[in-house]
C-alpha positions as CSV (number, residue, x, y, z in Angstrom):
1,M,11.1,23.4,-0.9
2,N,8.8,22.9,-4.1
3,I,7.6,19.2,-3.3
4,R,6.2,18.6,-6.8
5,D,9.4,20.2,-8.5
6,E,11.7,18.1,-6.6
7,L,9.8,14.8,-7.8
8,L,9.9,15.5,-10.8
9,A,13.7,16.4,-10.6
10,E,14.4,12.8,-10.3
11,H,13.1,9.5,-9.6
12,S,15.4,7.8,-7.1
13,K,15.7,7.0,-3.4
14,R,18.1,9.8,-2.6
15,Q,15.7,12.1,-4.2
16,T,12.7,10.6,-2.0
17,M,15.1,10.9,1.1
18,K,15.5,14.3,0.6
19,I,11.8,14.9,0.2
20,V,11.4,12.4,3.3
21,R,13.6,14.6,5.4
22,Y,12.1,17.8,4.4
23,I,8.8,16.6,5.6
24,D,9.7,15.4,9.0
25,G,6.7,15.0,10.2
26,D,5.6,18.2,9.5
27,A,1.4,17.7,8.7
28,K,1.1,20.4,6.5
29,K,4.0,19.6,4.3
30,F,2.9,16.1,4.3
31,A,-0.7,17.5,3.0
32,E,1.0,18.8,0.2
33,L,2.6,15.6,-0.7
34,M,-0.7,13.5,-0.2
35,K,-2.4,16.0,-2.8
36,L,0.3,15.1,-5.3
37,F,0.1,11.4,-4.6
38,L,-4.1,11.5,-4.8
39,G,-3.8,13.9,-7.4
40,P,-5.0,13.0,-11.0
41,V,-1.5,13.4,-12.6
42,Y,-0.1,10.2,-13.7
43,R,4.0,10.9,-13.0
44,T,3.5,13.1,-9.6
45,S,1.6,10.3,-8.1
46,Q,3.7,7.7,-9.1
47,R,6.8,9.5,-7.7
48,A,4.8,10.8,-4.3
49,A,4.0,7.4,-3.6
50,W,7.6,6.2,-2.4
51,A,7.9,9.3,-0.2
52,V,4.2,9.1,1.4
53,N,5.3,5.4,2.2
54,Y,8.5,6.4,4.2
55,C,6.7,9.3,6.0
56,A,4.2,7.0,7.1
57,E,6.8,4.4,8.0
58,H,8.5,7.2,10.3
59,D,5.2,8.9,11.7
60,R,2.0,6.5,11.6
61,E,-0.1,9.7,12.6
62,L,0.3,11.1,9.3
63,V,-1.4,9.1,7.6
64,K,-4.9,9.2,10.1
65,P,-6.8,11.7,8.3
66,Y,-6.2,10.3,4.4
67,F,-7.6,6.6,5.4
68,N,-10.6,6.8,3.6
69,R,-8.7,8.5,0.6
70,L,-6.0,5.6,0.4
71,V,-8.7,3.2,0.9
72,E,-10.7,4.8,-2.1
73,Q,-7.2,4.2,-4.3
74,L,-6.9,0.7,-3.5
75,E,-10.8,0.0,-4.8
76,R,-9.8,1.9,-8.0
77,D,-8.5,0.2,-11.3
78,D,-7.4,3.3,-12.7
79,V,-4.7,4.4,-10.6
80,H,-0.9,3.8,-11.3
81,V,0.1,0.4,-10.2
82,A,2.9,2.2,-7.8
83,V,-0.2,4.3,-5.9
84,R,-1.9,0.8,-5.3
85,R,1.4,-1.0,-4.7
86,N,2.6,1.6,-2.1
87,V,-0.8,1.9,0.0
88,A,-0.8,-1.8,0.3
89,R,2.7,-2.0,1.4
90,M,1.9,0.9,4.1
91,L,-1.4,-1.2,5.3
92,Q,1.0,-4.0,6.5
93,F,2.5,-1.3,9.2
94,I,-0.3,0.8,10.0
95,D,-3.3,0.1,12.5
96,V,-6.5,0.3,10.4
97,P,-9.5,1.9,11.8
98,K,-12.5,-0.8,12.9
99,R,-14.7,1.0,10.7
100,L,-13.0,0.6,7.7
101,E,-11.4,-2.7,8.3
102,G,-13.7,-4.5,5.9
103,R,-13.5,-2.3,3.1
104,V,-9.7,-2.3,3.6
105,Y,-10.3,-6.3,3.6
106,D,-12.5,-6.6,0.5
107,A,-9.9,-4.7,-1.6
108,C,-6.8,-6.4,-0.5
109,Y,-8.6,-9.7,-1.3
110,N,-9.5,-8.4,-4.4
111,L,-6.0,-7.4,-5.4
112,L,-4.6,-10.9,-4.2
113,D,-7.3,-12.4,-6.3
114,D,-6.4,-10.5,-9.6
115,A,-4.1,-12.5,-11.3
116,N,-3.0,-9.4,-13.5
117,Q,-1.9,-7.5,-10.3
118,P,2.0,-7.3,-10.1
119,V,3.3,-9.7,-7.3
120,A,4.1,-6.9,-5.2
121,V,0.8,-5.7,-4.9
122,R,-0.6,-9.2,-4.1
123,V,2.0,-9.5,-1.7
124,F,1.3,-6.5,0.1
125,A,-2.2,-6.9,-0.2
126,L,-2.2,-10.5,1.5
127,S,0.1,-8.9,4.4
128,A,-2.8,-6.3,4.7
129,A,-5.6,-8.8,4.8
130,V,-3.8,-11.3,6.9
131,K,-3.2,-8.8,9.5
132,I,-7.1,-7.8,9.5
133,A,-8.1,-11.0,9.6
134,K,-5.8,-12.5,12.0
135,N,-8.5,-13.2,14.7
136,E,-11.3,-14.4,12.4
137,P,-10.6,-18.3,11.3
138,D,-12.8,-18.2,8.6
139,L,-11.6,-15.1,6.9
140,L,-7.9,-16.7,7.1
141,D,-8.9,-20.0,5.4
142,E,-10.6,-17.9,2.3
143,L,-7.3,-15.9,2.2
144,R,-5.3,-19.2,2.1
145,L,-7.8,-20.1,-0.9
146,V,-7.1,-17.2,-2.6
147,A,-3.5,-16.8,-2.1
148,T,-2.9,-20.3,-3.4
149,K,-4.8,-20.1,-6.4
150,Y,-2.7,-19.1,-9.1
151,R,0.5,-21.0,-7.8
152,S,1.8,-20.8,-11.4
153,L,2.3,-17.3,-11.0
154,M,3.6,-17.6,-7.4
155,T,7.3,-16.4,-7.1
156,A,9.5,-17.6,-4.4
157,G,9.1,-14.4,-2.3
158,F,5.4,-14.6,-2.7
159,R,5.4,-18.6,-1.6
160,S,7.5,-17.5,1.6
161,R,5.4,-14.8,2.8
162,T,2.3,-17.2,2.2
163,R,3.8,-20.1,4.1
164,R,5.3,-17.5,6.6
165,L,1.9,-15.9,7.3
166,L,-0.8,-18.6,6.4
167,G,1.1,-21.9,6.7
168,V,0.8,-22.7,3.1
169,G,2.1,-22.2,-0.2
């Protein structure tokens, strides 16, 4: 299978799952998908994001070699929102290496504090940041403040997640 061609052929869950089944935990195939995800072409990055996320959910080990690059994607403001959203979503479920926790927390905090970010990016960033800060009361207080900073922009889902994770909303 040519992953790039399959990504460009159709953007649907069915097509995404076809790619995920093809990769099936194979690090070499996943590397090809990651090259497209982290590459400069907007459409392939956007479409690869969904498949990367499903692959990472099924086999978290696949993502480990790419942590630095994934964090870089969160820190950049010139990547497609789908890339940022899916990296933040992935980080909710994956254990972040200790050496990167500070960078991931900062990147997630900044996304959460950006009212221009889509709600999904902000919600996933909140979840990832809370996971890192869970044993740090000062960081959790910081997250409570920033999560409720833009109350007028909070959707019901955002309020629910904030209440569940931080006890505010």
